[in-house]
N, C-alpha and C positions, 0 to 999 in steps of 0.2 A: 511449390511444385503444383502442377495441374494434372489431375487424374480424371479422366472422363469415362473410362470403360471399367466395368466392375469385373472384367474377365482376369483370370489367372492364367498364364500362358506356360507352355511347354514347348520344346523343339518339335518341329513339324513331324507329324507321324501319320501314316496312311490311315484314313479312316476306316478302311476295310480290315485292318489288322485285328487280329484277336485281342491284342492288348487295348486297343482303341475302343473296341466294342464293349469290352468288359468295363472300362472306365465310364462309358456312356451310360451303360445300364446301372451301374452303381451310383452315379452322381446325377442321374437324370438328364444328361446332356443330349441335346437333339443333334442329329446328323446335319441338319440344315444350317447350323452355325459353324462357320469357318472363319479363317483369318487370313489376312494377307502377309505371307511369309511366316506366319506363326499360327498354330492351330490351337483351339481351346482345349485345355487339359486340366490337371489337378496340381501341377507343380509350375513354379516360376521358370519361365524360359530365360536362358542366359545365352547372349550371342555377341559376336565381335562386329563392331563397326568397322568402316573403311580405315579408321584411324587407329584400329587396334584396342579400342576402349571397350570394356565389357559393359553391356547395357540389357536391361530387361525390356522387352517389346511387347506392348499391348496394342492389338488392332482389332477392333470390332467390325463385323461384315455380316452381310445377309446374303442368302443364296442357297445352293445345295440342291439335291434332287436333279442334277443335271443342268441346273440353271447357272449362269454366270454370277459370281460374287461381286458385291460392291461395298467398298469400305465405307463405314459410318463414321468412325473417328479413329484417332490414333494418338499415342503419346509415348514419348521415351521416357522411361523412369531411371533416374541415375542417383539412387540413394547414397551410395558410398562417396561419389563425387561431391554431393551437396554437403555432407557432414565433415568432409575432409579438413576444411579450415577450422572448424570448431574442435575437432579431434586434436589437431596439432597444437591447440591452445591450452588443452587440459593439463594443469600442472601436476607434476609428480611430487611436489614438495608438500609436506604435511602442514607447513606454516602458511600456505596459500589457500584461499577459498576456492573451492570447486564450483560454487553456486554463482559466483560473480559472473555477470553478463551485461555489457553495455551500462555499467555502473561507473561514472566518472569520479576522478578524484576530487573535483570541486564540490560534487554532491555529497560525497563522504566527509569532507572537512565541514561543509555547511550544516550537516546533521549533527556532527559532534558539538559545533557552536550553538545549535538550538537546544541540544540536551543540556548544555551549561546554563543557558537562559533559564530553562524551566526550573532546574535545580536552584538557582539564585532567586527567582521569584517565590518558589516554595519556601526557601529559607526566610525570606522576609515575611511571608504570611505566617510562618511558625513563630516568629518573633512577636508578631501582632497577637497571636493566640495566647502566648505566655503573658503578654502585657494585660490582657482583658481578663485573663483568669487569676489575677492577683486578688487577694482579700480586700485591698483598699481601693480597687477599681470594680470588681464584682459586677461584670456585665457578662453573664454566662452566654447569652445569645451571640454577642459578637465574638466571644472566645470560640464557640462552636462553629461560626461561620468562617472564621479565618483558619481553624483547624481543618475543616473540610476543603477550604481553598488550598491549603498547603498539600493536603493529600492528593488532590486532583492534579496540581501541577507536577508533583513528583511522579504521579501515574502517567502523565504525558511524557515525562523524561524516560520512563521505562518503556513505553510504547515506541518511542523513537529509537531507544537502544535495541529493541526487539527487531525493528524494521531494518536498522543498520546491519544487524546479523543476518537477517534474511536475504538482503542484497549482497551479501559477501564482504561488507565493509568491516572495519575495526573501530570498536568504540574506544575513544580516548577521552577520559574524563578530565576536566580542567578545574582550577581552583574555584572554590566558592567565596565570593567576596563577603567580608564581615559587613553586617548591616550598620550604616553610620548613625542610625537612631535605635535606641531601645526604650526611650521614653517617647510616647505618642500623644501626649496631653499638649493642647494648644489653647493658650489664653484667650484667643479671639474666637476660634471656632469651636473648641471642645475636642475631646479625644474621639467622640463618635464620628463627626463630620470629617474631621482631619483624617482619620484612618481610612474611611470610605473613599475620600478623594484621592488618597495614596493608592488604594486598591484600583480605582478606575485608571489611574495613570500607569499602573503595572499591566493591567489587562490591555490597554492600548499599545503599550510597549511590546508585549508578548505578540499581539496581532501583527504588528509591523514586522517584527522579526520572522514571523511565519510567512508573511508576504514575500520578504526578501529570500527565505529558503524556497519558497515556490518559484520565485523568479530565477534562481540558480538552476532548479530542476528543468524549467522551460528552456533556459539558454542551452542546456546539456541535451536538449530534446529527449528528456526522460519522461515519457507519457505515464509510466506506471508510478513514478514518484509524485508527479503533480496530482494524479488521481488519489493517491494515499493522503496527501496533506489536505486536498479538498474535502475528501470524504470523512476525514477524522478530526480535523482542527478548525478549519476556517469558519464553517457554519456555527459551530459551538462557541468559537471565540467572539463572534460579532453579537451572538445572543448574550453572552456574559457581559459584554460591554454595555448592551441595552439594560440589563438588569441592574448593574452597578450604577449606572447613570440614573435610574429611577430612585435608587436608594440615596444617592447624593442629593437629588432634588427634594425628596421628602425630609431628609434631615436638615437641609437648608430652610425648609419651611417650618419645622417644629422648633428649631432653635435648640437651646440648652435647657436642662432641668428635668422636670418629671416626665415629659414626653419622650425623652431618650429611653427611659425605663420601658415604656410601653413598645417602643421601637425594638428594644432589646428582647423583649418577650415574644415579639413577632418572629424575630430570627430564631429564637430557641425553639419555637413551636413550629418551625418549618413554614412560615408565611402566614400563619393564622394570627389575627390581631388579638392581643390579650384583652381580657374584660377590664374595664375601668375600676 
């Protein structure tokens, strides 16, 4: 709606009437301000159009003091007609969301799928944490890294669940797949490099799934959802891919053996290289 005049109107009343003079004195209204078919007052004016539809009329004008008035601008404000469609769509059922607006079923389904992706990735990271925390593996830095990664992915799932509820969708959790591997040692690469390469592939997979989710939101013309995905996930995801890629390159460079212990200490100390 377009509202250009800050005037509140009332039905036309003679400016010389006692009531009008009292209102002008109380609200500081000048007699020189008048309206075309509506006079400035303190209450909203309600009038019937030729079609019999009730309307509020706001018309600003200049003049007065015996001078002819000239309209500055005008607008017909029809608030009840504008919200009528929305009002008829408000559900009376307690099982339906009242907050849902322009949120397509395709977006709702895609969000639930992404929630499942985040939980599955978190599950694999948790398995990696358990492996490196064993006494016969004893790499606490890797254990800490994968525990934090698992918590982060679960946090992403919860954030998506929260957003689903905000938009009026329904969260439908799906099955979490059993990890095909619980032993992450590799005779050729070693457990450190192999697990970090696995982490890199998981981060790229998550990023691709998020891009697919973004595409679904774009196709549905859901600007709010695309903004949510861009602001909360996409930048963070490409930064994570860059970080894990560097870890893979470093582990490939140092090979297996004593250098892995130093790398583990770096992860344990939050990125600080351990003393030799």
